[in-house]
C-alpha positions as CSV (number, residue, x, y, z in Angstrom):
1,M,51.1,194.0,92.2
2,S,49.6,197.3,92.8
3,T,51.5,200.6,92.4
4,L,51.7,201.0,96.2
5,Q,53.2,197.6,96.6
6,L,55.8,198.3,93.9
7,A,56.7,201.6,95.4
8,H,57.1,200.0,98.8
9,H,59.2,197.2,97.4
10,G,61.5,199.7,95.6
11,L,62.0,201.6,98.8
12,A,62.7,198.5,100.8
13,V,65.3,197.4,98.3
14,L,66.9,200.8,98.3
15,A,66.8,201.1,102.1
16,A,68.3,197.6,102.5
17,G,71.4,198.6,100.4
18,D,74.2,200.9,101.2
19,G,72.4,204.0,100.1
20,I,71.7,206.0,96.9
21,L,75.2,207.4,96.6
22,D,76.7,203.9,96.7
23,W,74.1,202.7,94.2
24,G,75.0,205.7,91.9
25,N,78.7,205.0,92.2
26,T,78.1,201.3,91.3
27,K,76.2,202.4,88.2
28,V,78.9,204.9,87.1
29,A,81.5,202.2,87.5
30,E,79.4,199.8,85.4
31,L,78.9,202.5,82.8
32,G,82.7,203.1,82.7
33,T,83.3,199.4,82.1
34,F,80.7,199.5,79.3
35,F,82.5,202.5,77.7
36,R,85.8,200.7,77.9
37,G,84.4,197.7,76.0
38,F,82.6,200.0,73.5
39,S,85.9,201.9,72.8
40,V,87.5,198.7,71.7
41,V,84.6,197.8,69.4
42,A,84.5,201.4,68.1
43,G,88.3,201.4,67.4
44,I,88.0,198.2,65.4
45,G,85.0,199.5,63.6
46,F,86.8,202.7,62.7
47,V,89.7,200.7,61.2
48,I,87.3,198.6,59.2
49,F,85.4,201.6,58.0
50,Q,88.6,203.4,56.9
51,A,89.7,200.2,55.1
52,L,86.5,200.0,53.2
53,A,86.3,203.7,52.5
54,S,89.8,203.8,51.1
55,R,89.3,200.6,49.1
56,G,92.2,198.9,50.9
57,A,94.8,201.7,50.9
58,F,97.4,200.2,53.2
59,A,98.7,203.6,54.6
60,R,95.3,204.7,55.5
61,I,94.6,201.4,57.3
62,I,97.9,201.8,59.3
63,I,97.2,205.4,60.2
64,S,93.6,204.6,61.3
65,G,94.9,201.7,63.3
66,L,97.4,203.9,65.1
67,A,94.7,206.5,65.8
68,A,92.3,203.8,67.1
69,G,95.1,202.5,69.3
70,V,95.8,205.9,70.8
71,F,92.0,206.4,71.4
72,I,91.7,203.0,73.1
73,W,94.8,203.6,75.2
74,I,93.4,207.0,76.4
75,V,90.1,205.5,77.3
76,W,91.6,202.6,79.2
77,N,94.2,204.8,81.0
78,V,92.3,208.0,81.8
79,T,91.8,207.0,85.4
80,D,95.5,206.2,85.8
81,L,96.4,209.6,84.3
82,R,93.9,211.3,86.6
83,D,95.3,209.6,89.7
84,R,98.8,210.4,88.7
85,V,98.0,214.1,88.2
86,D,96.0,214.1,91.5
87,R,99.0,212.7,93.4
88,E,101.3,215.3,92.0
89,V,98.9,218.2,92.7
90,R,98.2,217.1,96.3
91,T,101.7,216.2,97.3
92,P,102.9,218.9,99.7
93,A,106.1,220.7,98.7
94,A,109.2,219.5,100.6
95,I,111.1,222.6,101.6
96,R,114.5,222.5,103.4
97,L,115.7,225.6,105.1
98,Q,119.2,226.4,106.2
99,P,119.9,229.2,108.7
100,D,121.6,232.2,107.3
101,P,124.3,234.0,109.3
102,G,122.2,237.2,108.8
103,G,119.4,235.8,110.9
104,G,117.2,234.6,108.1
105,A,116.9,231.3,106.2
106,R,117.7,230.1,102.7
107,V,115.5,227.7,100.8
108,L,117.7,224.8,99.7
109,A,115.3,222.5,97.9
110,L,111.7,222.4,96.7
111,A,109.6,219.4,95.9
112,G,111.1,216.9,93.5
113,A,114.3,214.9,93.5
114,P,117.5,217.0,93.5
115,D,119.8,216.7,90.6
116,A,123.1,214.7,90.7
117,A,125.0,217.7,92.1
118,G,122.6,218.1,95.0
119,P,120.0,220.7,95.8
120,R,120.4,224.2,94.5
121,C,120.2,227.4,96.4
122,S,117.3,229.6,95.5
123,S,119.2,232.8,96.4
124,G,120.8,232.9,92.9
125,D,124.3,233.2,94.3
126,G,125.4,229.8,92.9
127,R,126.7,228.5,96.2
128,R,126.1,224.9,97.2
129,P,125.2,223.9,100.7
């Protein structure tokens, strides 16, 4: 095949797909899967290396196993943590207002679940609604 035919074939394959951004997203997802698998192998290798370096010291093997476990947990759950933080940041604040006899309004509750006694007043006077 000539260079022109190869270039045309590459453009046809790219144009037939969903686009370069979708292709890039697919490759990033594949790379993430690779790094997850690599983290497990690296964690096991780290524990074996520490066992050999310490000549079988049991405490060092246990500590390195715990450290490897934390590392693997972080790598496997980083997307869950990211999504959890994203949900909390993007959740709009739920504000309840109560009319005040003076013509204004008091804030009764902000985002989050109220405690067992109910929502607190933000005016600082200690009164409950």
